[in-house]
C-alpha positions as CSV (number, residue, x, y, z in Angstrom):
1,M,166.7,-130.7,-106.2
2,T,167.6,-129.5,-103.0
3,E,167.2,-131.4,-99.1
4,A,165.0,-128.3,-97.9
5,E,163.0,-128.7,-101.0
6,V,162.6,-132.6,-100.9
7,R,161.2,-131.9,-97.0
8,R,158.9,-129.5,-97.5
9,P,155.2,-130.2,-98.2
10,R,153.9,-129.8,-101.5
11,G,152.2,-126.8,-102.3
12,R,153.1,-125.1,-99.4
13,P,154.7,-122.2,-100.2
14,P,158.5,-120.8,-98.2
15,R,157.7,-119.6,-95.0
16,I,158.2,-115.7,-94.7
17,S,156.1,-114.0,-91.8
18,R,154.4,-110.3,-91.4
19,E,157.0,-109.0,-89.8
20,Q,159.2,-109.9,-93.2
21,I,156.5,-108.6,-95.5
22,V,156.0,-105.2,-93.6
23,A,160.0,-104.5,-93.6
24,A,159.9,-105.9,-97.2
25,A,157.0,-103.2,-98.5
26,R,158.5,-100.4,-96.2
27,A,161.6,-100.3,-98.3
28,L,160.2,-99.8,-101.0
29,P,159.4,-96.8,-102.5
30,A,155.4,-96.3,-102.6
31,R,155.2,-95.9,-106.5
32,D,156.7,-99.3,-106.4
33,L,154.9,-101.3,-104.1
34,T,153.6,-104.3,-106.2
35,M,153.2,-107.9,-105.1
36,Q,156.3,-108.8,-108.0
37,A,159.1,-106.3,-106.2
38,V,158.1,-107.4,-102.4
39,A,158.6,-110.9,-103.6
40,D,161.6,-110.0,-105.6
41,A,162.8,-108.4,-102.2
42,L,162.1,-111.3,-100.1
43,G,163.6,-113.7,-102.3
44,V,160.5,-115.5,-102.8
45,S,157.7,-116.2,-105.7
46,R,155.1,-114.1,-106.2
47,K,153.0,-117.0,-105.7
48,A,154.5,-117.8,-102.3
49,L,153.5,-114.3,-101.8
50,H,150.1,-114.8,-102.6
51,Y,149.7,-117.3,-100.2
52,Y,150.2,-114.8,-97.1
53,V,148.5,-112.0,-98.3
54,G,146.5,-112.8,-101.0
55,D,146.1,-110.0,-102.8
56,R,147.7,-106.3,-103.4
57,Q,144.8,-105.2,-101.6
58,G,145.8,-107.6,-98.5
59,L,149.4,-106.8,-98.8
60,L,148.0,-102.9,-98.8
61,S,146.3,-103.6,-95.8
62,L,148.9,-105.1,-94.1
63,V,151.2,-102.5,-94.5
64,V,148.6,-99.7,-93.5
65,V,148.0,-101.2,-90.5
66,D,151.6,-101.3,-89.7
67,R,152.5,-97.7,-90.4
68,F,148.9,-96.7,-88.2
69,E,150.2,-99.1,-85.2
70,T,153.6,-96.9,-85.6
71,E,152.0,-93.8,-85.7
72,L,149.7,-94.3,-83.0
73,G,151.9,-96.5,-81.1
74,G,153.7,-93.5,-79.0
75,V,150.1,-91.4,-78.4
76,E,149.4,-91.2,-74.6
77,L,145.5,-90.5,-73.9
78,P,145.2,-87.8,-70.7
79,V,145.1,-90.1,-67.5
80,H,143.6,-88.1,-65.4
81,G,142.2,-85.9,-67.7
82,D,138.2,-85.7,-68.1
83,W,136.2,-87.1,-70.8
84,Q,136.4,-84.2,-73.1
85,A,139.9,-84.0,-72.6
86,V,140.1,-87.5,-73.3
87,L,138.0,-87.2,-76.2
88,R,139.6,-84.1,-78.1
89,S,142.9,-85.9,-77.8
90,Y,141.5,-88.9,-79.4
91,A,140.4,-87.2,-82.4
92,H,143.1,-85.5,-82.7
93,A,145.7,-88.4,-82.6
94,F,143.3,-90.3,-84.8
95,R,143.6,-87.8,-87.7
96,E,147.1,-87.5,-87.4
97,G,147.4,-91.4,-87.2
98,L,145.5,-91.3,-90.2
99,V,147.2,-88.3,-92.6
100,Q,150.6,-89.7,-91.7
101,V,149.2,-92.7,-93.3
102,G,148.7,-91.1,-96.4
103,I,147.0,-91.9,-99.9
104,A,145.8,-95.3,-97.8
105,V,143.5,-93.2,-95.9
106,D,140.9,-95.4,-97.8
107,H,141.9,-98.4,-96.5
108,T,140.8,-98.1,-92.9
109,P,142.8,-98.8,-90.4
110,L,141.2,-100.5,-88.1
111,R,140.7,-103.9,-89.7
112,G,143.3,-106.6,-89.6
113,A,144.4,-108.1,-86.0
114,G,147.0,-106.4,-85.4
115,A,146.0,-102.8,-85.4
116,T,146.5,-103.1,-81.1
117,A,147.1,-99.2,-81.1
118,A,144.3,-97.9,-82.1
119,L,142.1,-100.6,-80.4
120,A,143.8,-99.8,-77.1
121,M,142.8,-96.0,-77.5
122,A,139.3,-96.8,-78.2
123,E,139.1,-98.7,-75.5
124,R,140.2,-96.2,-73.2
125,V,137.9,-93.5,-74.4
126,L,135.1,-95.9,-74.3
127,D,136.3,-97.1,-70.3
128,V,136.7,-92.7,-69.8
129,M,133.4,-92.1,-71.3
130,L,131.5,-95.4,-69.3
131,T,132.9,-94.2,-66.4
132,A,131.5,-90.7,-67.0
133,G,127.9,-92.2,-67.2
134,F,127.4,-92.5,-70.9
135,A,124.9,-95.2,-71.6
136,P,127.5,-97.5,-73.7
137,D,124.9,-96.7,-77.0
138,D,125.7,-93.5,-76.4
139,A,129.3,-94.1,-75.8
140,R,129.7,-96.1,-78.9
141,R,127.8,-93.7,-81.4
142,G,129.9,-91.0,-79.4
143,L,133.3,-93.0,-80.8
144,T,132.1,-93.5,-84.2
145,A,131.5,-89.8,-84.2
146,L,134.7,-89.0,-83.6
147,A,136.0,-91.5,-85.5
148,N,134.3,-90.5,-89.0
149,I,135.6,-86.6,-88.2
150,A,138.8,-87.7,-87.5
151,Q,138.4,-89.7,-91.0
152,T,137.2,-86.6,-92.7
153,A,139.5,-84.1,-92.2
154,A,142.7,-86.1,-92.9
155,Q,141.2,-87.1,-96.1
156,G,141.0,-83.0,-96.7
157,T,144.6,-82.9,-94.9
158,I,145.8,-85.4,-98.1
159,R,143.9,-83.9,-100.7
160,A,145.0,-80.4,-100.0
161,S,149.2,-81.4,-99.7
162,A,148.6,-83.4,-103.6
163,G,147.3,-80.3,-104.7
164,Q,143.7,-82.1,-105.4
165,H,140.5,-80.1,-105.4
166,D,139.8,-77.0,-103.1
167,Y,136.0,-77.0,-103.1
168,G,135.9,-73.6,-101.1
169,A,137.8,-72.0,-104.4
170,E,135.7,-73.8,-106.8
171,T,132.5,-72.1,-105.5
172,V,133.9,-68.7,-105.2
173,A,135.1,-68.9,-108.9
174,A,131.4,-70.3,-110.0
175,L,129.6,-67.6,-108.3
176,E,131.9,-65.3,-110.4
177,D,130.4,-66.3,-113.5
178,I,127.1,-65.5,-112.1
179,G,125.2,-62.1,-111.4
180,Y,126.4,-60.2,-107.9
181,D,123.1,-59.8,-106.6
182,D,122.4,-64.0,-106.8
183,Y,123.5,-66.2,-103.7
184,P,124.0,-63.5,-101.1
185,A,123.9,-65.6,-98.0
186,L,126.5,-68.0,-100.3
187,R,128.7,-65.3,-100.8
188,R,128.6,-63.9,-97.1
189,A,129.8,-66.9,-95.9
190,L,132.6,-67.1,-98.2
191,T,133.6,-63.8,-97.9
192,D,133.8,-64.0,-93.6
193,A,135.6,-67.5,-94.4
194,P,137.8,-67.2,-97.3
195,S,139.0,-70.5,-95.9
196,P,136.6,-73.2,-95.0
197,D,138.6,-76.0,-94.3
198,A,140.2,-73.3,-91.7
199,G,139.2,-74.6,-88.2
200,Q,136.3,-77.1,-89.4
201,F,137.9,-80.2,-87.4
202,D,137.5,-78.4,-84.6
203,F,134.1,-76.8,-85.1
204,E,132.8,-80.2,-85.8
205,L,134.4,-81.7,-82.9
206,D,132.9,-78.6,-80.7
207,I,129.7,-79.8,-82.0
208,V,129.8,-83.3,-80.8
209,I,131.3,-82.9,-77.4
210,A,128.8,-80.2,-77.0
211,G,125.9,-82.7,-78.3
212,L,127.2,-85.4,-76.0
213,A,127.4,-83.5,-72.5
214,H,123.6,-82.5,-73.3
215,R,122.8,-86.3,-73.5
216,L,124.7,-86.8,-71.1
217,G,123.5,-84.1,-68.4
């Protein structure tokens, strides 16, 4: 037994930092991101890694927060823009950050003490809205609506890039098996908008901003 092992308190694993864990996880391909692989990269036992991150879900959350911070860390919202410009910039930045996180978008990146970039952006948006005259509850609900729209849009982009279900195409295919005179409104809507997802994000963003402007007015 080494001198270091003798001095280490019984039951406490080797000390490893959050930065070391994240760095080891970053170096691994997504398909190989397991507790054992990260432990091996750090030269510690899997039990030692469990002590710091809990389980694989905890490891994934740590990685997602780190990637989300990296993506949004360089985003600067308009300093002198009006509240509408700030909201639009925030929504687009939030969506792009989630897209870059990738499949891990299902793990909410705002969870975790390290999500400082996302929290700083939210603080900026709320400050602009409150200064513009919004009631605190309306500002909070407006910010939540923007985040929800951004997350839905990001999930759609990720599914499309992975070749997953295109619900618009599935609807068109279903209509082909039904009499041509059935569902005329649905057929017309799909004919005029052959790519339902194109522009959907900005359309929903326009609706939210218009609704907020009405409440403020």
